[in-house]
SEGUVEX-141401 format. One record per residue (C-alpha): x, y, z; residue number from 1. Coordinates in pm, 1 decimal. Each point is the difference from the previous one (the first is absolute). Layout:
<nodes>
NODE        px        py        pz  drenza
NODE         X         Y         Z     NUM
...
</nodes>
This chain:
<nodes>
NODE        px        py        pz  drenza
NODE    3094.8   -8775.6    4716.7       1
NODE     -63.4    -303.0    -218.9       2
NODE     270.9    -181.4    -193.5       3
NODE     -23.1     -69.9    -375.1       4
NODE    -251.8    -275.0     -56.1       5
NODE    -152.2      42.5     344.7       6
NODE    -332.0     176.9      12.6       7
NODE      13.8     296.5     240.2       8
NODE    -296.8     109.9     197.1       9
NODE    -184.2     325.9     -61.4      10
NODE     134.0     171.0     309.8      11
NODE     362.0     -43.2    -108.2      12
NODE     -87.1     134.0    -346.2      13
NODE    -152.4     313.2     145.8      14
NODE     295.0      53.0     233.7      15
NODE     232.4       6.5    -300.7      16
NODE    -224.3     194.9    -237.3      17
NODE     -70.7     290.7     234.4      18
NODE     361.0     127.2      45.0      19
NODE      76.1     -62.3    -367.8      20
NODE    -281.1     231.6    -105.8      21
NODE      32.5     246.4     283.3      22
NODE      -6.7     285.8    -254.4      23
NODE    -352.6    -105.8     -96.4      24
NODE    -144.6     -15.4     351.7      25
NODE    -373.1     -55.9     -35.3      26
NODE    -250.3     218.2     172.4      27
NODE    -163.1    -118.8     328.9      28
NODE    -301.4    -137.5    -184.8      29
NODE     223.1    -208.0    -226.1      30
NODE     195.9    -126.4     300.5      31
NODE    -320.9    -105.2     169.0      32
NODE    -124.6    -170.3    -316.3      33
NODE     330.6    -177.3     -39.5      34
NODE     -18.5    -134.6     356.3      35
NODE    -348.8    -127.2     -69.3      36
NODE     112.6    -153.3    -330.9      37
NODE     275.9    -192.2     173.4      38
NODE    -263.9    -241.6     117.4      39
NODE     -47.3    -155.7     339.2      40
NODE     250.3    -243.7     153.0      41
NODE     -58.1    -361.5     -77.9      42
NODE    -134.9      71.6    -347.4      43
NODE     295.6     -38.9    -238.5      44
NODE     -27.3     182.6    -330.6      45
NODE     148.7     -75.8    -341.2      46
NODE     291.7     202.8    -137.7      47
NODE    -190.3     137.9    -297.8      48
NODE    -292.8     119.7     206.5      49
NODE     225.3     175.0     250.0      50
NODE     212.0     168.6    -269.8      51
NODE    -302.0     125.4    -190.9      52
NODE    -140.0     164.5     311.1      53
NODE     332.7     154.7      95.1      54
NODE      40.1     128.9    -356.7      55
NODE    -345.1     158.1      16.8      56
NODE     116.7     189.2     307.5      57
NODE     294.2     130.6    -208.9      58
NODE     259.3    -155.3     228.6      59
NODE     138.8    -240.4    -258.7      60
NODE     111.3      91.9    -354.3      61
NODE    -206.4    -154.0    -273.7      62
NODE     287.1    -197.0    -153.9      63
NODE      49.3    -192.3     327.5      64
NODE    -349.8    -141.3     -24.5      65
NODE     116.3    -206.8    -295.5      66
NODE     231.2    -209.3     218.8      67
NODE     -69.7    -246.6     275.6      68
NODE      17.3     150.3     344.6      69
NODE     248.6    -261.6     118.7      70
NODE     250.9      97.4    -272.1      71
NODE     -32.9     371.1      80.3      72
NODE      10.1      16.4     378.5      73
NODE     318.6    -182.6      82.5      74
NODE     243.2     254.1     136.8      75
NODE      42.0     378.5       1.1      76
NODE      39.6     131.8    -356.0      77
NODE     354.1       1.2    -132.4      78
NODE     -54.3     147.8    -347.4      79
NODE     196.0     317.3     -77.2      80
NODE    -194.0     300.7    -120.2      81
NODE     188.4     251.7    -216.6      82
NODE     -78.0     368.5      48.5      83
NODE     131.0     258.1    -249.1      84
NODE     106.9     319.2     176.7      85
NODE      85.8     347.6    -124.2      86
NODE     351.9     121.2      70.3      87
NODE     310.0    -190.4      92.5      88
NODE     -62.3     -97.1     364.0      89
NODE    -246.5    -274.0      87.9      90
NODE    -232.0     103.3     281.5      91
NODE      95.7    -130.0     341.9      92
NODE    -230.4    -220.1     199.5      93
NODE    -178.6     197.8     271.7      94
NODE     120.0     -45.0     352.8      95
NODE    -222.7    -130.0     274.9      96
NODE    -178.0    -309.1     120.0      97
NODE    -107.8    -235.0    -282.0      98
NODE    -332.3     -39.3     167.2      99
NODE     -79.0     362.6     -76.7     100
NODE     122.9      -3.8    -365.3     101
NODE    -249.9     -17.0    -279.2     102
NODE     150.1    -310.3    -167.7     103
NODE     163.9    -315.9     139.6     104
NODE     378.0      14.6      46.8     105
NODE     267.2    -250.8      93.2     106
NODE     223.4      16.6     307.6     107
NODE     223.9     260.4    -168.5     108
NODE    -286.7     228.6     -94.1     109
NODE      -6.7     -93.2    -371.9     110
NODE    -345.3       6.5    -155.7     111
NODE      88.0    -236.8    -284.0     112
NODE      26.2     270.1    -271.0     113
NODE     312.3      39.4    -209.8     114
NODE      23.2     364.2    -106.1     115
NODE     171.0      76.7    -329.4     116
NODE      90.3     344.8    -130.3     117
NODE    -197.4     107.5    -306.6     118
NODE     233.6      45.4    -295.9     119
NODE     -83.2     107.6    -355.8     120
NODE      51.1    -256.7    -272.1     121
NODE     120.4     130.2    -337.0     122
NODE    -110.7    -219.8    -286.8     123
NODE     174.8     208.1    -268.1     124
NODE     348.8      98.3     128.3     125
NODE     105.1      86.5    -354.5     126
NODE    -214.3     313.7      25.2     127
NODE     268.0     155.7     224.2     128
NODE     295.9     -58.6    -228.7     129
NODE    -180.0      66.5    -330.4     130
NODE    -159.2     348.6     -22.1     131
NODE    -189.7    -104.4    -313.5     132
NODE    -146.6    -311.3     157.1     133
NODE    -369.3     -52.2     -62.4     134
NODE    -232.0    -254.1     156.9     135
NODE    -173.0     -31.8    -334.1     136
NODE     302.5    -178.7    -144.2     137
NODE     -64.2    -296.7     228.1     138
NODE    -359.8     -51.1    -102.9     139
NODE     -60.1    -341.3    -147.6     140
NODE    -155.5       1.4    -348.0     141
NODE    -369.9     -72.2      -5.3     142
NODE    -188.5    -236.0    -221.4     143
NODE      30.5      85.6    -367.7     144
NODE    -221.9     -76.4    -294.2     145
NODE      73.7    -318.2    -187.0     146
NODE     141.6       3.0    -354.7     147
NODE    -321.7    -139.3    -142.7     148
NODE    -229.6     255.3     163.4     149
NODE    -148.3     276.8    -211.6     150
NODE    -123.2     277.3     226.2     151
NODE    -124.7     209.2    -290.1     152
NODE    -177.8    -264.2    -203.4     153
NODE    -337.3     167.2      53.3     154
NODE     117.9     343.1    -115.3     155
NODE    -100.3     100.8    -352.9     156
NODE     286.2      72.4    -235.9     157
NODE    -112.4     359.8     -49.6     158
NODE      -5.3      87.6     371.8     159
NODE     162.3     335.2      82.2     160
NODE      64.9     -46.4     371.8     161
NODE     128.7    -300.9     195.7     162
NODE      23.2     -15.9     378.6     163
NODE     192.8    -303.0     120.5     164
NODE      47.4      89.8     367.1     165
NODE     129.1    -237.2     266.1     166
NODE     -23.4    -292.2    -240.1     167
NODE     327.3    -182.7      74.6     168
NODE     147.8     102.0    -332.9     169
NODE     376.0     -61.5      -9.7     170
NODE      64.4      52.3    -369.3     171
NODE    -153.6     246.4    -244.5     172
NODE      44.3    -229.9    -304.0     173
NODE    -220.7    -257.8     173.7     174
NODE    -295.6     233.2     -59.0     175
NODE      32.1     -20.4    -381.1     176
NODE     -75.0     369.0     -41.9     177
NODE      69.7       9.7    -373.1     178
NODE    -362.2    -102.8     -67.0     179
NODE    -129.1     332.7     137.3     180
NODE      43.7     232.6    -293.8     181
NODE    -176.7     303.0     147.8     182
NODE     129.0      -4.9     356.9     183
NODE      42.9     350.9     143.3     184
NODE      36.5     -65.4     372.3     185
NODE     171.8    -296.6     169.9     186
NODE      -2.5     -31.8     379.9     187
NODE     210.9    -279.2     152.9     188
NODE       4.7     117.7     360.5     189
NODE      95.6    -220.2     294.1     190
NODE     145.1    -295.5    -181.8     191
NODE     338.3    -176.0       1.3     192
NODE     142.8     137.6    -322.6     193
NODE     379.6      34.6      -1.6     194
NODE      59.8     122.2    -356.8     195
NODE    -174.6     231.6    -243.6     196
NODE     -33.3    -201.3    -319.6     197
NODE    -244.7    -120.6    -261.0     198
NODE    -154.2     341.2     -70.2     199
NODE     136.2      85.2    -345.3     200
NODE    -320.2    -106.0    -173.7     201
NODE    -188.0     271.1     190.5     202
NODE     228.0     284.5    -106.6     203
NODE    -247.7     170.4    -232.3     204
NODE    -294.6      20.5     237.9     205
NODE     122.8     -23.8     361.8     206
NODE     -15.6     329.8     189.8     207
NODE     -22.6     -94.5     369.8     208
NODE     224.0    -269.8     154.7     209
NODE     -20.2     -86.7     371.1     210
NODE     248.9    -232.9     175.5     211
NODE     -72.3     126.5     351.8     212
NODE     112.0    -241.1     275.8     213
NODE     200.3    -265.2    -182.3     214
NODE     357.9    -128.4      22.2     215
NODE     164.6     197.5    -279.0     216
NODE     366.3      93.6      55.5     217
NODE     100.1     141.0    -339.8     218
NODE    -180.3     220.9    -249.4     219
NODE      13.9    -162.9    -340.7     220
NODE    -236.2    -130.8    -263.3     221
NODE    -156.6     341.5     -63.5     222
NODE     195.4      81.1    -313.8     223
NODE    -296.1     -26.1    -237.5     224
NODE    -265.9     157.4     222.3     225
NODE      54.6     355.2    -119.1     226
NODE    -369.7      88.0      18.7     227
NODE     -20.0     -44.1     376.4     228
NODE    -142.4     297.4     188.8     229
NODE      -8.0    -158.8     348.0     230
NODE     245.4    -245.9     158.4     231
NODE     -28.8    -123.2     358.9     232
NODE     294.1    -196.5     143.4     233
NODE     -72.0      75.9     364.6     234
NODE      69.1    -252.9     274.8     235
NODE     266.2    -198.8    -180.2     236
NODE     374.2     -48.8      54.4     237
NODE     137.7     250.6    -248.5     238
NODE     329.4     169.5      90.7     239
NODE      68.9     202.9    -315.8     240
NODE    -224.0     196.1    -237.1     241
NODE     110.4    -114.6    -344.0     242
NODE    -138.2     -55.4    -347.8     243
NODE    -305.8     224.8      30.3     244
NODE     121.7     324.5    -158.4     245
NODE    -113.3    -118.3    -345.5     246
NODE    -360.7      -5.1     124.0     247
NODE     -48.2     361.1     -99.9     248
NODE    -380.5     -10.2      21.2     249
NODE      -3.2     -84.0     371.2     250
NODE    -209.5     235.3     212.3     251
NODE      -9.8    -207.2     321.7     252
NODE     292.5    -199.1     141.8     253
NODE      -9.9    -180.5     335.6     254
NODE     297.3    -146.9     190.4     255
NODE    -142.0       2.3     354.9     256
NODE     158.9    -236.0     255.2     257
NODE     300.7    -130.9    -186.7     258
NODE     372.7      12.8      79.9     259
NODE      93.3     300.7    -210.7     260
NODE     278.8     217.8     137.9     261
NODE      56.2     234.3    -296.9     262
NODE    -241.9     187.7    -224.9     263
NODE     127.1     -74.3    -349.8     264
NODE     -92.2    -115.5    -349.0     265
NODE    -289.5     241.5     -49.2     266
NODE     149.1     216.9    -274.5     267
NODE    -237.2      50.3    -288.4     268
NODE    -324.8     -51.7     190.3     269
NODE    -118.4     350.2     -80.4     270
NODE    -368.5     -93.8      13.8     271
NODE      21.0    -145.8     350.2     272
NODE    -257.7     159.3     230.6     273
NODE      12.7    -221.6     309.4     274
NODE     310.6    -165.4     151.3     275
NODE     -25.4    -206.3     318.7     276
NODE     321.9    -107.1     175.0     277
NODE    -122.3     -26.9     358.5     278
NODE     134.3    -260.0     243.3     279
NODE     338.2     -55.8    -159.5     280
NODE     358.0      75.0     108.3     281
NODE      51.2     333.1    -173.6     282
NODE     230.9     247.5     173.1     283
NODE      13.8     277.5    -259.6     284
NODE    -242.1     158.0    -247.6     285
NODE     178.5      -1.4    -334.1     286
NODE     -24.9     -66.1    -375.4     287
NODE    -344.1     155.3     -39.9     288
NODE     110.6     283.0    -228.1     289
NODE    -175.3    -127.6    -312.7     290
NODE    -336.0     -60.4     169.3     291
NODE    -125.2     349.1     -69.3     292
NODE    -361.6    -113.6     -31.0     293
NODE     -10.0    -181.9     334.3     294
NODE    -301.3      98.7     212.2     295
NODE      19.0    -248.2     290.6     296
NODE     311.8    -126.8     177.8     297
NODE     -30.5    -244.1     291.0     298
NODE     319.3     -58.8     201.1     299
NODE    -133.5     -89.9     344.4     300
NODE     173.7    -248.5     228.0     301
NODE     352.1      27.8    -135.7     302
NODE     323.8     133.1     150.1     303
NODE       8.7     345.7    -158.2     304
NODE     168.7     275.9     201.6     305
NODE     -27.4     301.2    -235.0     306
NODE    -265.6     136.8    -232.4     307
NODE     208.7      62.9    -307.3     308
NODE      -0.9    -103.8    -364.0     309
NODE    -356.3     123.0     -47.1     310
NODE      51.2     331.9    -175.2     311
NODE     -65.5    -135.9    -350.0     312
NODE    -344.3    -132.9      94.2     313
NODE    -180.5     316.4    -100.5     314
NODE    -335.8    -178.2     -43.7     315
NODE      -0.6    -181.7     335.3     316
NODE    -329.8      24.1     191.1     317
NODE      36.8    -270.6     267.0     318
NODE     315.8     -79.0     196.0     319
NODE       0.2    -267.4     268.3     320
NODE     319.9     -39.4     198.7     321
NODE    -139.4    -138.9     324.8     322
NODE     197.4    -218.4     240.9     323
NODE     346.4     107.0    -106.1     324
NODE     276.0     193.0     177.1     325
NODE     -75.5     356.4    -109.2     326
NODE     103.0     274.1     244.4     327
NODE    -106.5     306.0    -198.1     328
NODE    -222.3      95.0    -291.5     329
NODE     218.6     108.6    -289.4     330
NODE      38.2     -38.7    -374.1     331
NODE    -363.7      79.4     -76.2     332
NODE      51.0     351.4    -134.9     333
NODE     -53.1    -104.6    -361.8     334
NODE    -304.6    -216.3      69.9     335
NODE    -249.1     281.6     -33.1     336
NODE    -275.3    -233.3    -121.2     337
NODE      19.3    -214.3     315.8     338
NODE    -345.8     -57.6     151.6     339
NODE      51.9    -282.3     250.8     340
NODE     302.0     -60.1     223.7     341
NODE      20.2    -300.4     232.4     342
NODE     302.9      21.0     227.5     343
NODE    -117.4    -169.2     319.8     344
NODE     218.7    -224.5     215.5     345
NODE     324.2     185.7     -54.5     346
NODE     215.5     224.0     220.2     347
NODE    -135.6     345.7     -86.9     348
NODE      17.6     271.9     261.8     349
NODE    -123.9     296.2    -208.6     350
NODE    -213.5      70.5    -307.1     351
NODE     222.5     242.3    -184.5     352
NODE      69.9     -79.4    -363.7     353
NODE    -352.3      18.9    -141.5     354
NODE      11.5     364.4    -102.8     355
NODE     -31.5     -71.8    -374.9     356
NODE    -261.3    -273.8      19.5     357
NODE    -302.0     227.2     -11.8     358
NODE    -232.2    -263.0    -152.7     359
NODE      35.7    -241.1     290.1     360
NODE    -342.0    -139.6      99.7     361
NODE      91.8    -298.1     221.1     362
NODE     289.0      -6.2     246.4     363
NODE      76.6    -297.7     223.8     364
NODE     269.0      62.1     264.1     365
NODE    -121.9    -252.9     256.8     366
NODE     243.3    -173.7     233.4     367
NODE     281.4     253.4     -10.8     368
NODE     133.4     240.9     262.8     369
NODE    -153.7     322.7    -131.9     370
NODE     -82.6     245.6     279.8     371
NODE    -126.4     294.9    -206.0     372
NODE    -210.5      43.5    -313.2     373
NODE     204.7     298.7    -108.9     374
NODE      63.7     -27.5    -371.5     375
NODE    -354.8     -84.0    -104.6     376
NODE    -146.1     348.8       0.9     377
NODE      41.7      49.7    -375.0     378
NODE    -170.6    -328.5    -101.0     379
NODE    -337.3     152.7     -81.1     380
NODE    -128.3    -304.2    -192.8     381
NODE      62.2    -243.6     285.0     382
NODE    -298.6    -233.7      51.3     383
NODE     134.5    -272.7     229.8     384
NODE     270.2      12.6     267.0     385
NODE     104.7    -323.2     168.5     386
NODE     220.3      89.1     296.1     387
NODE     -69.8    -275.0     254.5     388
NODE     265.7    -104.2     250.2     389
NODE     228.6     299.7     -13.1     390
NODE      83.6     255.8     269.8     391
NODE    -250.7     273.1     -81.4     392
NODE     -99.9     154.4     333.5     393
NODE    -159.4     336.6     -79.6     394
NODE    -349.8      70.7    -128.8     395
NODE     114.5     355.9     -61.2     396
NODE     255.3    -134.7    -248.5     397
NODE    -268.1    -212.9    -167.6     398
NODE    -232.0     298.6     -35.4     399
NODE     273.7     230.5    -125.4     400
NODE     111.1    -229.7    -281.6     401
NODE    -330.0    -156.7    -105.5     402
NODE    -293.5     225.5      89.8     403
NODE       1.2     180.5    -334.9     404
NODE       8.0    -322.3    -207.2     405
NODE    -351.5       3.2    -144.0     406
NODE      53.9    -326.2    -190.4     407
NODE     118.5    -187.2     310.2     408
NODE    -260.5    -258.2     104.7     409
NODE     195.1    -279.5     173.8     410
NODE     264.3       9.1     272.9     411
NODE     162.6    -274.0     207.0     412
NODE     167.2     103.1     327.1     413
NODE     -47.7    -318.3     200.3     414
NODE     298.5     -93.8     215.6     415
NODE     129.6     357.2      30.0     416
NODE      20.5     192.1     329.0     417
NODE    -297.3     211.2    -112.6     418
NODE    -209.9    -316.3       6.2     419
NODE     163.5    -192.3     282.6     420
NODE     -11.4     287.8     246.5     421
NODE    -380.7      30.5       2.0     422
NODE    -147.7    -274.9    -219.2     423
NODE    -357.3      76.1     106.3     424
NODE      24.4     361.5    -116.3     425
NODE     231.7     -59.2    -293.3     426
NODE    -253.4     -10.2    -283.7     427
NODE    -190.9     302.9     124.4     428
NODE     321.6     199.6      12.0     429
NODE      87.8    -103.7    -354.4     430
NODE    -343.8     113.2    -117.0     431
NODE      43.3     334.9     172.1     432
NODE     340.7      50.7    -158.9     433
NODE    -103.4    -133.9    -342.9     434
NODE    -375.8      51.8     -51.0     435
NODE      18.2    -111.6    -363.8     436
NODE     104.9    -356.3      94.1     437
NODE    -237.0    -286.1     -89.2     438
NODE     207.2    -291.5     130.0     439
NODE     226.3     -23.9     306.9     440
NODE     204.4    -318.3       1.1     441
NODE    -244.3    -278.8     -88.5     442
NODE    -304.5     191.8     125.4     443
NODE    -222.6     208.1    -221.9     444
NODE    -104.1     330.6     149.4     445
NODE    -370.2      56.4      41.5     446
NODE    -104.7     312.1    -183.5     447
NODE    -246.5     213.0     198.5     448
</nodes>
């Protein structure tokens, strides 16, 4: 083998390259071509020419072709390769003669690889100690508009709607909104606004205010906006519902994806029709007594364990309480106007508790542990039943509870034993049990 600075011959190069790349043994044709390419004795060949031909035969990695042959082929490789392994015990080197191993090894059988156990790396350890930790709090602020920029300079003063979405707005006063004397709707979604301010001049005309996806922590600055009918504060950092009960004309109020733990501060909103509190930290349904006109209540993705505090909502038509911790359906006796109930992703095991909800049209009980459809027989107006991923295992039970539902057009039973047991025959069996069905899961039924 050549020393550094001494040009080795081709034969010594090949003798070293072949065991090093034993895992990439060329086929017989390549071996024959390589022997031919080595050239005949007495005809010395340059380093670059030899390396290029060896690289074409895939015996030498491409990055080695960038170096001179004399600096590469000096002595057996001594670099350590690190191999990440699963589990706590590095794999042992195989026993046996080195000549029969697939990679070169030293006298002690080591193949030159240092094996290190794979370990998870936690970049946010505070998430363990702080239950209210959020990755969003560590997000660096993006570029904001400059103080001399006027995003709305091209808008006429009598415009009724302004959409300023994802525009790097950090301050409402910077928009100089007092020039818009007839503004009815203001949308400031996906900006970097931290405070609600600079809106008093719009008090007479503004009806719809949208601060979806900003950085607002406290509700204030709405004192004069008594004509508002819609307020969206979703995807902010609000912890408490305060200073909105004077907005008595509100019909739609959105607090989705905040940090609210208690339903409060809604007294007096008698005209409210739609309240969205999904994706918060609410554990109990409470303080809704005065919302007698409420028609839609969205409480999905919270930490609610009981369905209570709803009896005063005599006008409620839609109730969504998905992804909570509900174990039984209860507290719905007084909701006789209820038309849609979404209670998927909970811990239900039965469907009792719907005896008084005779107007129910849509029922979603997906991803629970319900094994029987008993309790649905009286729901004659039922149009859609979503029951995927439960434990329903009897077509006889399906037929008994649903066959007489003339309004029923859509059912979802995917992921239940009735579907998993014989998936190829599943849809045909549903059609036999429920001939009125027009859609099974995501598939429309062909009418013959």
